[in-house]
C-alpha positions as CSV (number, residue, x, y, z in Angstrom):
1,M,37.7,-14.5,-11.0
2,S,38.0,-17.4,-8.7
3,S,35.2,-18.3,-6.3
4,F,37.6,-17.6,-3.4
5,K,38.3,-14.1,-4.6
6,A,34.6,-13.4,-5.1
7,L,33.8,-14.7,-1.6
8,A,36.6,-12.5,-0.1
9,I,35.3,-9.4,-2.0
10,G,31.8,-10.2,-0.7
11,V,33.0,-10.5,2.9
12,L,34.9,-7.2,2.7
13,F,31.9,-5.4,1.1
14,F,29.5,-6.8,3.8
15,S,31.9,-5.8,6.6
16,F,32.2,-2.3,5.3
17,Y,28.5,-1.9,4.7
18,S,27.6,-3.3,8.2
19,S,29.9,-0.8,9.9
20,T,28.4,2.2,8.1
21,A,24.7,1.2,8.5
22,S,22.8,3.0,11.2
23,A,22.2,1.1,14.5
24,C,18.7,0.2,15.4
25,E,17.2,-1.3,18.6
26,D,13.8,-3.0,18.7
27,G,11.6,-3.9,21.6
28,H,10.8,-0.3,22.6
29,W,7.4,1.2,23.1
30,I,6.0,4.7,23.6
31,Q,5.5,6.0,27.1
32,S,4.2,9.4,26.0
33,V,3.8,11.7,22.9
34,S,3.5,15.5,23.1
35,S,0.2,16.8,21.8
36,D,1.9,18.3,18.7
37,G,3.9,15.0,18.1
38,A,7.2,16.8,18.3
39,I,8.5,15.0,21.4
40,I,8.3,11.2,22.1
41,K,9.4,9.5,25.3
42,L,10.1,5.8,25.2
43,E,9.8,3.3,28.0
44,D,13.6,3.3,28.5
45,G,13.5,7.0,29.4
46,S,15.0,8.2,26.1
47,I,13.5,11.4,24.7
48,W,13.3,12.0,21.0
49,E,12.6,15.2,19.0
50,V,10.6,14.4,15.8
51,D,11.3,16.4,12.6
52,S,8.7,19.1,12.2
53,G,7.6,17.6,8.8
54,D,6.9,14.2,10.5
55,A,5.3,15.4,13.7
56,I,1.8,15.2,12.1
57,T,2.4,11.5,11.8
58,S,3.8,10.9,15.3
59,M,1.1,13.0,17.0
60,L,-1.3,10.1,16.2
61,W,0.9,7.4,17.8
62,L,-0.4,6.0,21.0
63,P,1.3,4.9,24.3
64,T,2.3,1.3,24.1
65,T,2.9,1.5,20.4
66,G,5.8,-0.8,19.4
67,I,8.9,1.2,18.3
68,V,12.3,0.4,16.6
69,A,14.7,3.2,17.6
70,C,17.5,4.0,15.1
71,D,20.2,6.6,15.0
72,D,18.0,9.1,13.1
73,K,14.5,7.7,13.0
74,L,11.7,6.0,15.0
75,I,9.8,3.2,13.3
76,N,6.2,2.5,14.5
77,T,6.0,-1.3,14.1
78,D,2.3,-1.4,14.8
79,D,1.3,0.8,11.9
80,D,4.5,0.4,9.7
81,E,5.2,4.2,9.8
82,K,8.5,6.0,10.4
83,V,9.5,9.5,11.3
84,D,12.9,11.3,11.3
85,A,13.9,12.0,14.8
86,N,16.9,12.9,17.0
87,R,17.6,11.5,20.4
88,L,17.8,14.3,23.0
89,K,18.3,12.1,26.0
């Protein structure tokens, strides 16, 4: 296979993979966490429902904790923890 064909295949693969990957936004932080860890409100006003199996982790997260918000998860950048979550608002 020529190097041009290999490059073209690589570009096509990368384009397909990039379009199917979940979108994430960094620079967020926690405004509040419900006492049971099931609901998290971020500084932008978004409200997230945490998966019941992960709420025990998120209930320990503190306001001002740095967060990366993805389509289906929240990542605590201060403690390197993540929870499955769905955006409600």
